[in-house]
Structures are given as C-alpha cells and as structure tokens.
mmCIF file as Biopython writes it, N, C-alpha, C and O atoms, coordinates in Angstrom:
data_model
#
loop_
_atom_site.group_PDB
_atom_site.id
_atom_site.type_symbol
_atom_site.label_atom_id
_atom_site.label_alt_id
_atom_site.label_comp_id
_atom_site.label_asym_id
_atom_site.label_entity_id
_atom_site.label_seq_id
_atom_site.pdbx_PDB_ins_code
_atom_site.Cartn_x
_atom_site.Cartn_y
_atom_site.Cartn_z
_atom_site.occupancy
_atom_site.B_iso_or_equiv
_atom_site.auth_seq_id
_atom_site.auth_asym_id
_atom_site.pdbx_PDB_model_num
ATOM 1   N N  . UNK A ? 1  ? -167.069 79.867  -113.958 1.0 0.0 1  A 1 
ATOM 2   C CA . UNK A ? 1  ? -167.463 80.870  -114.917 1.0 0.0 1  A 1 
ATOM 3   C C  . UNK A ? 1  ? -167.554 82.220  -114.218 1.0 0.0 1  A 1 
ATOM 4   O O  . UNK A ? 1  ? -168.076 82.306  -113.107 1.0 0.0 1  A 1 
ATOM 5   N N  . UNK A ? 2  ? -167.055 83.269  -114.851 1.0 0.0 2  A 1 
ATOM 6   C CA . UNK A ? 2  ? -167.056 84.593  -114.240 1.0 0.0 2  A 1 
ATOM 7   C C  . UNK A ? 2  ? -168.451 85.194  -114.267 1.0 0.0 2  A 1 
ATOM 8   O O  . UNK A ? 2  ? -169.135 85.186  -115.291 1.0 0.0 2  A 1 
ATOM 9   N N  . UNK A ? 3  ? -168.853 85.716  -113.118 1.0 0.0 3  A 1 
ATOM 10  C CA . UNK A ? 3  ? -170.154 86.362  -112.991 1.0 0.0 3  A 1 
ATOM 11  C C  . UNK A ? 3  ? -169.918 87.747  -112.405 1.0 0.0 3  A 1 
ATOM 12  O O  . UNK A ? 3  ? -169.200 87.873  -111.413 1.0 0.0 3  A 1 
ATOM 13  N N  . UNK A ? 4  ? -170.509 88.802  -112.999 1.0 0.0 4  A 1 
ATOM 14  C CA . UNK A ? 4  ? -170.289 90.134  -112.461 1.0 0.0 4  A 1 
ATOM 15  C C  . UNK A ? 4  ? -170.846 90.263  -111.044 1.0 0.0 4  A 1 
ATOM 16  O O  . UNK A ? 4  ? -171.932 89.764  -110.745 1.0 0.0 4  A 1 
ATOM 17  N N  . UNK A ? 5  ? -170.094 90.934  -110.182 1.0 0.0 5  A 1 
ATOM 18  C CA . UNK A ? 5  ? -170.515 91.101  -108.794 1.0 0.0 5  A 1 
ATOM 19  C C  . UNK A ? 5  ? -171.529 92.227  -108.655 1.0 0.0 5  A 1 
ATOM 20  O O  . UNK A ? 5  ? -172.398 92.188  -107.784 1.0 0.0 5  A 1 
ATOM 21  N N  . UNK A ? 6  ? -171.411 93.245  -109.532 1.0 0.0 6  A 1 
ATOM 22  C CA . UNK A ? 6  ? -172.323 94.381  -109.472 1.0 0.0 6  A 1 
ATOM 23  C C  . UNK A ? 6  ? -172.860 94.711  -110.859 1.0 0.0 6  A 1 
ATOM 24  O O  . UNK A ? 6  ? -172.248 94.381  -111.875 1.0 0.0 6  A 1 
ATOM 25  N N  . UNK A ? 7  ? -174.010 95.365  -110.880 1.0 0.0 7  A 1 
ATOM 26  C CA . UNK A ? 7  ? -174.622 95.795  -112.140 1.0 0.0 7  A 1 
ATOM 27  C C  . UNK A ? 7  ? -173.725 96.848  -112.809 1.0 0.0 7  A 1 
ATOM 28  O O  . UNK A ? 7  ? -173.216 97.753  -112.148 1.0 0.0 7  A 1 
ATOM 29  N N  . UNK A ? 8  ? -173.541 96.714  -114.124 1.0 0.0 8  A 1 
ATOM 30  C CA . UNK A ? 8  ? -172.759 97.698  -114.855 1.0 0.0 8  A 1 
ATOM 31  C C  . UNK A ? 8  ? -173.666 98.877  -115.207 1.0 0.0 8  A 1 
ATOM 32  O O  . UNK A ? 8  ? -174.785 98.679  -115.681 1.0 0.0 8  A 1 
ATOM 33  N N  . UNK A ? 9  ? -173.195 100.081 -114.982 1.0 0.0 9  A 1 
ATOM 34  C CA . UNK A ? 9  ? -174.004 101.277 -115.222 1.0 0.0 9  A 1 
ATOM 35  C C  . UNK A ? 9  ? -174.292 101.446 -116.718 1.0 0.0 9  A 1 
ATOM 36  O O  . UNK A ? 9  ? -173.598 100.880 -117.562 1.0 0.0 9  A 1 
ATOM 37  N N  . UNK A ? 10 ? -175.313 102.224 -117.026 1.0 0.0 10 A 1 
ATOM 38  C CA . UNK A ? 10 ? -175.649 102.486 -118.429 1.0 0.0 10 A 1 
ATOM 39  C C  . UNK A ? 10 ? -174.493 103.178 -119.131 1.0 0.0 10 A 1 
ATOM 40  O O  . UNK A ? 10 ? -174.176 102.876 -120.281 1.0 0.0 10 A 1 
ATOM 41  N N  . UNK A ? 11 ? -173.874 104.104 -118.428 1.0 0.0 11 A 1 
ATOM 42  C CA . UNK A ? 11 ? -172.760 104.842 -119.012 1.0 0.0 11 A 1 
ATOM 43  C C  . UNK A ? 11 ? -171.637 103.897 -119.429 1.0 0.0 11 A 1 
ATOM 44  O O  . UNK A ? 11 ? -171.118 103.994 -120.541 1.0 0.0 11 A 1 
ATOM 45  N N  . UNK A ? 12 ? -171.267 102.991 -118.541 1.0 0.0 12 A 1 
ATOM 46  C CA . UNK A ? 12 ? -170.194 102.048 -118.861 1.0 0.0 12 A 1 
ATOM 47  C C  . UNK A ? 12 ? -170.610 101.087 -119.958 1.0 0.0 12 A 1 
ATOM 48  O O  . UNK A ? 12 ? -169.806 100.756 -120.829 1.0 0.0 12 A 1 
ATOM 49  N N  . UNK A ? 13 ? -171.851 100.636 -119.929 1.0 0.0 13 A 1 
ATOM 50  C CA . UNK A ? 13 ? -172.345 99.717  -120.957 1.0 0.0 13 A 1 
ATOM 51  C C  . UNK A ? 13 ? -172.296 100.371 -122.329 1.0 0.0 13 A 1 
ATOM 52  O O  . UNK A ? 13 ? -171.828 99.772  -123.297 1.0 0.0 13 A 1 
ATOM 53  N N  . UNK A ? 14 ? -172.783 101.607 -122.403 1.0 0.0 14 A 1 
ATOM 54  C CA . UNK A ? 14 ? -172.809 102.313 -123.691 1.0 0.0 14 A 1 
ATOM 55  C C  . UNK A ? 14 ? -171.405 102.663 -124.158 1.0 0.0 14 A 1 
ATOM 56  O O  . UNK A ? 14 ? -171.122 102.658 -125.356 1.0 0.0 14 A 1 
ATOM 57  N N  . UNK A ? 15 ? -170.538 102.962 -123.219 1.0 0.0 15 A 1 
ATOM 58  C CA . UNK A ? 15 ? -169.153 103.267 -123.565 1.0 0.0 15 A 1 
ATOM 59  C C  . UNK A ? 15 ? -168.488 102.040 -124.185 1.0 0.0 15 A 1 
ATOM 60  O O  . UNK A ? 15 ? -167.738 102.165 -125.153 1.0 0.0 15 A 1 
ATOM 61  N N  . UNK A ? 16 ? -168.753 100.870 -123.640 1.0 0.0 16 A 1 
ATOM 62  C CA . UNK A ? 16 ? -168.189 99.626  -124.174 1.0 0.0 16 A 1 
ATOM 63  C C  . UNK A ? 16 ? -168.795 99.303  -125.541 1.0 0.0 16 A 1 
ATOM 64  O O  . UNK A ? 16 ? -168.081 98.913  -126.465 1.0 0.0 16 A 1 
ATOM 65  N N  . UNK A ? 17 ? -170.102 99.465  -125.662 1.0 0.0 17 A 1 
ATOM 66  C CA . UNK A ? 17 ? -170.777 99.129  -126.923 1.0 0.0 17 A 1 
ATOM 67  C C  . UNK A ? 17 ? -170.439 100.093 -128.041 1.0 0.0 17 A 1 
ATOM 68  O O  . UNK A ? 17 ? -170.609 99.761  -129.214 1.0 0.0 17 A 1 
ATOM 69  N N  . UNK A ? 18 ? -169.968 101.275 -127.702 1.0 0.0 18 A 1 
ATOM 70  C CA . UNK A ? 18 ? -169.628 102.266 -128.726 1.0 0.0 18 A 1 
ATOM 71  C C  . UNK A ? 18 ? -168.500 101.779 -129.621 1.0 0.0 18 A 1 
ATOM 72  O O  . UNK A ? 18 ? -168.336 102.284 -130.731 1.0 0.0 18 A 1 
ATOM 73  N N  . UNK A ? 19 ? -167.724 100.810 -129.161 1.0 0.0 19 A 1 
ATOM 74  C CA . UNK A ? 19 ? -166.605 100.291 -129.939 1.0 0.0 19 A 1 
ATOM 75  C C  . UNK A ? 19 ? -167.036 99.243  -130.960 1.0 0.0 19 A 1 
ATOM 76  O O  . UNK A ? 19 ? -166.247 98.872  -131.829 1.0 0.0 19 A 1 
ATOM 77  N N  . UNK A ? 20 ? -168.273 98.760  -130.870 1.0 0.0 20 A 1 
ATOM 78  C CA . UNK A ? 20 ? -168.782 97.746  -131.803 1.0 0.0 20 A 1 
ATOM 79  C C  . UNK A ? 20 ? -169.235 98.438  -133.073 1.0 0.0 20 A 1 
ATOM 80  O O  . UNK A ? 20 ? -170.372 98.901  -133.160 1.0 0.0 20 A 1 
ATOM 81  N N  . UNK A ? 21 ? -168.352 98.513  -134.058 1.0 0.0 21 A 1 
ATOM 82  C CA . UNK A ? 21 ? -168.688 99.209  -135.291 1.0 0.0 21 A 1 
ATOM 83  C C  . UNK A ? 21 ? -168.676 98.220  -136.454 1.0 0.0 21 A 1 
ATOM 84  O O  . UNK A ? 21 ? -167.867 97.293  -136.493 1.0 0.0 21 A 1 
ATOM 85  N N  . UNK A ? 22 ? -169.565 98.433  -137.373 1.0 0.0 22 A 1 
ATOM 86  C CA . UNK A ? 22 ? -169.558 97.642  -138.599 1.0 0.0 22 A 1 
ATOM 87  C C  . UNK A ? 22 ? -168.514 98.242  -139.532 1.0 0.0 22 A 1 
ATOM 88  O O  . UNK A ? 22 ? -168.436 99.463  -139.670 1.0 0.0 22 A 1 
ATOM 89  N N  . UNK A ? 23 ? -167.723 97.406  -140.165 1.0 0.0 23 A 1 
ATOM 90  C CA . UNK A ? 23 ? -166.710 97.907  -141.088 1.0 0.0 23 A 1 
ATOM 91  C C  . UNK A ? 23 ? -167.160 97.653  -142.528 1.0 0.0 23 A 1 
ATOM 92  O O  . UNK A ? 23 ? -167.865 96.686  -142.817 1.0 0.0 23 A 1 
ATOM 93  N N  . UNK A ? 24 ? -166.740 98.527  -143.400 1.0 0.0 24 A 1 
ATOM 94  C CA . UNK A ? 24 ? -167.069 98.396  -144.816 1.0 0.0 24 A 1 
ATOM 95  C C  . UNK A ? 24 ? -166.232 97.258  -145.388 1.0 0.0 24 A 1 
ATOM 96  O O  . UNK A ? 24 ? -165.019 97.231  -145.181 1.0 0.0 24 A 1 
ATOM 97  N N  . UNK A ? 25 ? -166.854 96.308  -146.108 1.0 0.0 25 A 1 
ATOM 98  C CA . UNK A ? 25 ? -166.063 95.203  -146.660 1.0 0.0 25 A 1 
ATOM 99  C C  . UNK A ? 25 ? -165.069 95.699  -147.713 1.0 0.0 25 A 1 
ATOM 100 O O  . UNK A ? 25 ? -165.378 96.592  -148.502 1.0 0.0 25 A 1 
ATOM 101 N N  . UNK A ? 26 ? -163.883 95.113  -147.713 1.0 0.0 26 A 1 
ATOM 102 C CA . UNK A ? 26 ? -162.860 95.476  -148.688 1.0 0.0 26 A 1 
ATOM 103 C C  . UNK A ? 26 ? -163.262 94.943  -150.057 1.0 0.0 26 A 1 
ATOM 104 O O  . UNK A ? 26 ? -163.765 93.825  -150.166 1.0 0.0 26 A 1 
ATOM 105 N N  . UNK A ? 27 ? -163.046 95.728  -151.088 1.0 0.0 27 A 1 
ATOM 106 C CA . UNK A ? 27 ? -163.354 95.294  -152.447 1.0 0.0 27 A 1 
ATOM 107 C C  . UNK A ? 27 ? -162.187 95.642  -153.364 1.0 0.0 27 A 1 
ATOM 108 O O  . UNK A ? 27 ? -161.390 96.537  -153.084 1.0 0.0 27 A 1 
ATOM 109 N N  . UNK A ? 28 ? -162.114 94.900  -154.473 1.0 0.0 28 A 1 
ATOM 110 C CA . UNK A ? 28 ? -161.104 95.150  -155.494 1.0 0.0 28 A 1 
ATOM 111 C C  . UNK A ? 28 ? -161.822 95.204  -156.841 1.0 0.0 28 A 1 
ATOM 112 O O  . UNK A ? 28 ? -162.901 94.627  -156.974 1.0 0.0 28 A 1 
ATOM 113 N N  . UNK A ? 29 ? -161.260 95.878  -157.839 1.0 0.0 29 A 1 
ATOM 114 C CA . UNK A ? 29 ? -161.909 95.908  -159.154 1.0 0.0 29 A 1 
ATOM 115 C C  . UNK A ? 29 ? -161.737 94.575  -159.885 1.0 0.0 29 A 1 
ATOM 116 O O  . UNK A ? 29 ? -160.657 93.984  -159.866 1.0 0.0 29 A 1 
ATOM 117 N N  . UNK A ? 30 ? -162.793 94.113  -160.521 1.0 0.0 30 A 1 
ATOM 118 C CA . UNK A ? 30 ? -162.743 92.884  -161.320 1.0 0.0 30 A 1 
ATOM 119 C C  . UNK A ? 30 ? -161.955 93.161  -162.598 1.0 0.0 30 A 1 
ATOM 120 O O  . UNK A ? 30 ? -162.035 94.268  -163.131 1.0 0.0 30 A 1 
ATOM 121 N N  . UNK A ? 31 ? -161.195 92.184  -163.105 1.0 0.0 31 A 1 
ATOM 122 C CA . UNK A ? 31 ? -160.415 92.417  -164.328 1.0 0.0 31 A 1 
ATOM 123 C C  . UNK A ? 31 ? -161.268 92.499  -165.605 1.0 0.0 31 A 1 
ATOM 124 O O  . UNK A ? 31 ? -160.749 92.845  -166.666 1.0 0.0 31 A 1 
ATOM 125 N N  . UNK A ? 32 ? -162.548 92.189  -165.516 1.0 0.0 32 A 1 
ATOM 126 C CA . UNK A ? 32 ? -163.397 92.265  -166.716 1.0 0.0 32 A 1 
ATOM 127 C C  . UNK A ? 32 ? -163.561 93.730  -167.142 1.0 0.0 32 A 1 
ATOM 128 O O  . UNK A ? 32 ? -163.273 94.628  -166.350 1.0 0.0 32 A 1 
ATOM 129 N N  . UNK A ? 33 ? -164.008 93.986  -168.347 1.0 0.0 33 A 1 
ATOM 130 C CA . UNK A ? 33 ? -164.129 95.371  -168.835 1.0 0.0 33 A 1 
ATOM 131 C C  . UNK A ? 33 ? -165.080 96.248  -168.014 1.0 0.0 33 A 1 
ATOM 132 O O  . UNK A ? 33 ? -164.935 97.470  -168.008 1.0 0.0 33 A 1 
ATOM 133 N N  . UNK A ? 34 ? -166.042 95.648  -167.328 1.0 0.0 34 A 1 
ATOM 134 C CA . UNK A ? 34 ? -166.995 96.457  -166.554 1.0 0.0 34 A 1 
ATOM 135 C C  . UNK A ? 34 ? -166.389 96.995  -165.270 1.0 0.0 34 A 1 
ATOM 136 O O  . UNK A ? 34 ? -166.908 97.953  -164.697 1.0 0.0 34 A 1 
ATOM 137 N N  . UNK A ? 35 ? -165.277 96.382  -164.801 1.0 0.0 35 A 1 
ATOM 138 C CA . UNK A ? 35 ? -164.564 96.820  -163.603 1.0 0.0 35 A 1 
ATOM 139 C C  . UNK A ? 35 ? -165.474 96.901  -162.371 1.0 0.0 35 A 1 
ATOM 140 O O  . UNK A ? 35 ? -165.391 97.846  -161.587 1.0 0.0 35 A 1 
ATOM 141 N N  . UNK A ? 36 ? -166.335 95.905  -162.216 1.0 0.0 36 A 1 
ATOM 142 C CA . UNK A ? 36 ? -167.203 95.851  -161.036 1.0 0.0 36 A 1 
ATOM 143 C C  . UNK A ? 36 ? -166.358 95.619  -159.791 1.0 0.0 36 A 1 
ATOM 144 O O  . UNK A ? 36 ? -165.289 95.014  -159.869 1.0 0.0 36 A 1 
ATOM 145 N N  . UNK A ? 37 ? -166.831 96.096  -158.641 1.0 0.0 37 A 1 
ATOM 146 C CA . UNK A ? 37 ? -166.132 95.885  -157.379 1.0 0.0 37 A 1 
ATOM 147 C C  . UNK A ? 37 ? -166.476 94.497  -156.847 1.0 0.0 37 A 1 
ATOM 148 O O  . UNK A ? 37 ? -167.646 94.116  -156.817 1.0 0.0 37 A 1 
ATOM 149 N N  . UNK A ? 38 ? -165.445 93.728  -156.421 1.0 0.0 38 A 1 
ATOM 150 C CA . UNK A ? 38 ? -165.615 92.350  -155.995 1.0 0.0 38 A 1 
ATOM 151 C C  . UNK A ? 38 ? -164.892 92.158  -154.664 1.0 0.0 38 A 1 
ATOM 152 O O  . UNK A ? 38 ? -163.837 92.752  -154.441 1.0 0.0 38 A 1 
ATOM 153 N N  . UNK A ? 39 ? -165.453 91.333  -153.778 1.0 0.0 39 A 1 
ATOM 154 C CA . UNK A ? 39 ? -164.783 90.978  -152.535 1.0 0.0 39 A 1 
ATOM 155 C C  . UNK A ? 39 ? -163.589 90.097  -152.888 1.0 0.0 39 A 1 
ATOM 156 O O  . UNK A ? 39 ? -163.729 89.199  -153.718 1.0 0.0 39 A 1 
ATOM 157 N N  . UNK A ? 40 ? -162.419 90.322  -152.288 1.0 0.0 40 A 1 
ATOM 158 C CA . UNK A ? 40 ? -161.247 89.516  -152.633 1.0 0.0 40 A 1 
ATOM 159 C C  . UNK A ? 40 ? -161.458 88.020  -152.369 1.0 0.0 40 A 1 
ATOM 160 O O  . UNK A ? 40 ? -162.190 87.642  -151.454 1.0 0.0 40 A 1 
ATOM 161 N N  . UNK A ? 41 ? -160.827 87.195  -153.159 1.0 0.0 41 A 1 
ATOM 162 C CA . UNK A ? 41 ? -160.874 85.728  -153.056 1.0 0.0 41 A 1 
ATOM 163 C C  . UNK A ? 41 ? -162.274 85.172  -153.311 1.0 0.0 41 A 1 
ATOM 164 O O  . UNK A ? 41 ? -162.626 84.114  -152.790 1.0 0.0 41 A 1 
ATOM 165 N N  . UNK A ? 42 ? -163.062 85.874  -154.101 1.0 0.0 42 A 1 
ATOM 166 C CA . UNK A ? 42 ? -164.393 85.414  -154.484 1.0 0.0 42 A 1 
ATOM 167 C C  . UNK A ? 42 ? -164.550 85.616  -155.986 1.0 0.0 42 A 1 
ATOM 168 O O  . UNK A ? 42 ? -163.942 86.523  -156.555 1.0 0.0 42 A 1 
ATOM 169 N N  . UNK A ? 43 ? -165.353 84.784  -156.627 1.0 0.0 43 A 1 
ATOM 170 C CA . UNK A ? 43 ? -165.622 84.959  -158.051 1.0 0.0 43 A 1 
ATOM 171 C C  . UNK A ? 43 ? -166.523 86.172  -158.247 1.0 0.0 43 A 1 
ATOM 172 O O  . UNK A ? 43 ? -167.370 86.471  -157.406 1.0 0.0 43 A 1 
ATOM 173 N N  . UNK A ? 44 ? -166.335 86.857  -159.351 1.0 0.0 44 A 1 
ATOM 174 C CA . UNK A ? 44 ? -167.155 88.031  -159.676 1.0 0.0 44 A 1 
ATOM 175 C C  . UNK A ? 44 ? -168.590 87.564  -159.929 1.0 0.0 44 A 1 
ATOM 176 O O  . UNK A ? 44 ? -168.815 86.629  -160.698 1.0 0.0 44 A 1 
ATOM 177 N N  . UNK A ? 45 ? -169.548 88.209  -159.286 1.0 0.0 45 A 1 
ATOM 178 C CA . UNK A ? 45 ? -170.947 87.818  -159.453 1.0 0.0 45 A 1 
ATOM 179 C C  . UNK A ? 45 ? -171.505 88.264  -160.799 1.0 0.0 45 A 1 
ATOM 180 O O  . UNK A ? 45 ? -172.547 87.766  -161.225 1.0 0.0 45 A 1 
ATOM 181 N N  . UNK A ? 46 ? -170.826 89.198  -161.480 1.0 0.0 46 A 1 
ATOM 182 C CA . UNK A ? 46 ? -171.335 89.729  -162.743 1.0 0.0 46 A 1 
ATOM 183 C C  . UNK A ? 46 ? -170.814 88.971  -163.953 1.0 0.0 46 A 1 
ATOM 184 O O  . UNK A ? 46 ? -171.561 88.698  -164.892 1.0 0.0 46 A 1 
ATOM 185 N N  . UNK A ? 47 ? -169.509 88.626  -163.929 1.0 0.0 47 A 1 
ATOM 186 C CA . UNK A ? 47 ? -168.938 87.961  -165.107 1.0 0.0 47 A 1 
ATOM 187 C C  . UNK A ? 47 ? -168.472 86.530  -164.815 1.0 0.0 47 A 1 
ATOM 188 O O  . UNK A ? 47 ? -168.234 85.771  -165.754 1.0 0.0 47 A 1 
ATOM 189 N N  . UNK A ? 48 ? -168.337 86.142  -163.545 1.0 0.0 48 A 1 
ATOM 190 C CA . UNK A ? 48 ? -167.936 84.782  -163.204 1.0 0.0 48 A 1 
ATOM 191 C C  . UNK A ? 48 ? -166.443 84.522  -163.259 1.0 0.0 48 A 1 
ATOM 192 O O  . UNK A ? 48 ? -166.028 83.363  -163.232 1.0 0.0 48 A 1 
ATOM 193 N N  . UNK A ? 49 ? -165.616 85.569  -163.335 1.0 0.0 49 A 1 
ATOM 194 C CA . UNK A ? 49 ? -164.167 85.400  -163.379 1.0 0.0 49 A 1 
ATOM 195 C C  . UNK A ? 49 ? -163.584 85.300  -161.978 1.0 0.0 49 A 1 
ATOM 196 O O  . UNK A ? 49 ? -164.044 85.969  -161.053 1.0 0.0 49 A 1 
ATOM 197 N N  . UNK A ? 50 ? -162.560 84.451  -161.830 1.0 0.0 50 A 1 
ATOM 198 C CA . UNK A ? 50 ? -161.788 84.394  -160.602 1.0 0.0 50 A 1 
ATOM 199 C C  . UNK A ? 50 ? -160.337 84.189  -160.984 1.0 0.0 50 A 1 
ATOM 200 O O  . UNK A ? 50 ? -160.001 83.184  -161.612 1.0 0.0 50 A 1 
ATOM 201 N N  . UNK A ? 51 ? -159.477 85.113  -160.623 1.0 0.0 51 A 1 
ATOM 202 C CA . UNK A ? 51 ? -158.051 85.079  -160.952 1.0 0.0 51 A 1 
ATOM 203 C C  . UNK A ? 51 ? -157.829 84.906  -162.454 1.0 0.0 51 A 1 
ATOM 204 O O  . UNK A ? 51 ? -156.936 84.166  -162.866 1.0 0.0 51 A 1 
ATOM 205 N N  . UNK A ? 52 ? -158.634 85.581  -163.271 1.0 0.0 52 A 1 
ATOM 206 C CA . UNK A ? 52 ? -158.465 85.558  -164.709 1.0 0.0 52 A 1 
ATOM 207 C C  . UNK A ? 52 ? -159.071 84.365  -165.413 1.0 0.0 52 A 1 
ATOM 208 O O  . UNK A ? 52 ? -158.961 84.260  -166.634 1.0 0.0 52 A 1 
ATOM 209 N N  . UNK A ? 53 ? -159.722 83.442  -164.668 1.0 0.0 53 A 1 
ATOM 210 C CA . UNK A ? 53 ? -160.345 82.257  -165.284 1.0 0.0 53 A 1 
ATOM 211 C C  . UNK A ? 53 ? -161.848 82.345  -165.125 1.0 0.0 53 A 1 
ATOM 212 O O  . UNK A ? 53 ? -162.353 82.905  -164.152 1.0 0.0 53 A 1 
ATOM 213 N N  . UNK A ? 54 ? -162.555 81.787  -166.090 1.0 0.0 54 A 1 
ATOM 214 C CA . UNK A ? 54 ? -164.015 81.695  -166.019 1.0 0.0 54 A 1 
ATOM 215 C C  . UNK A ? 54 ? -164.360 80.489  -165.154 1.0 0.0 54 A 1 
ATOM 216 O O  . UNK A ? 54 ? -164.111 79.352  -165.554 1.0 0.0 54 A 1 
ATOM 217 N N  . UNK A ? 55 ? -164.934 80.725  -163.965 1.0 0.0 55 A 1 
ATOM 218 C CA . UNK A ? 55 ? -165.239 79.617  -163.056 1.0 0.0 55 A 1 
ATOM 219 C C  . UNK A ? 55 ? -166.737 79.427  -162.848 1.0 0.0 55 A 1 
ATOM 220 O O  . UNK A ? 55 ? -167.172 78.380  -162.369 1.0 0.0 55 A 1 
ATOM 221 N N  . UNK A ? 56 ? -167.524 80.435  -163.205 1.0 0.0 56 A 1 
ATOM 222 C CA . UNK A ? 56 ? -168.981 80.337  -163.062 1.0 0.0 56 A 1 
ATOM 223 C C  . UNK A ? 56 ? -169.603 80.660  -164.407 1.0 0.0 56 A 1 
ATOM 224 O O  . UNK A ? 56 ? -169.266 81.668  -165.029 1.0 0.0 56 A 1 
ATOM 225 N N  . UNK A ? 57 ? -170.514 79.801  -164.856 1.0 0.0 57 A 1 
ATOM 226 C CA . UNK A ? 57 ? -171.199 80.068  -166.128 1.0 0.0 57 A 1 
ATOM 227 C C  . UNK A ? 57 ? -172.240 81.154  -165.932 1.0 0.0 57 A 1 
ATOM 228 O O  . UNK A ? 57 ? -173.087 81.063  -165.042 1.0 0.0 57 A 1 
ATOM 229 N N  . UNK A ? 58 ? -172.175 82.177  -166.761 1.0 0.0 58 A 1 
ATOM 230 C CA . UNK A ? 58 ? -173.141 83.271  -166.688 1.0 0.0 58 A 1 
ATOM 231 C C  . UNK A ? 58 ? -174.109 83.156  -167.865 1.0 0.0 58 A 1 
ATOM 232 O O  . UNK A ? 58 ? -173.691 82.847  -168.981 1.0 0.0 58 A 1 
ATOM 233 N N  . UNK A ? 59 ? -175.389 83.400  -167.628 1.0 0.0 59 A 1 
ATOM 234 C CA . UNK A ? 59 ? -176.366 83.309  -168.738 1.0 0.0 59 A 1 
ATOM 235 C C  . UNK A ? 59 ? -176.210 84.418  -169.744 1.0 0.0 59 A 1 
ATOM 236 O O  . UNK A ? 59 ? -176.955 84.472  -170.723 1.0 0.0 59 A 1 
#
C-alpha cells in the first residue's frame, strides 16, 4: 500500500481539494401540465408519471 514519504503542505492540500466541487443535478421538465423539474430516469414526485405512464399512485 502506498504511504506518503513526506507531509503534504497546506498549500498543496488546499490546491487539490479545490477541485472537489458539488455539481447541480441535471433535471428535465415533466410532461404533466405543471411542468415540474424531474431528475432523468425517475418518476415525477408530484404527479407519479414516468415515460408518459402513471407508475405511482398520488393521493
């Protein structure tokens, strides 16, 4: 297993960590009339539609 031979400086550590960014999740508009934003390949949490079919019963 690789073990660092020397301590990494704060500058180098922070420079490396600066690349760790959170990305905004991609969304698409739901085909229902409300046009809510939905994560792709997931059923709409508001109307229960997935690919034009009702897959989740909504109250």
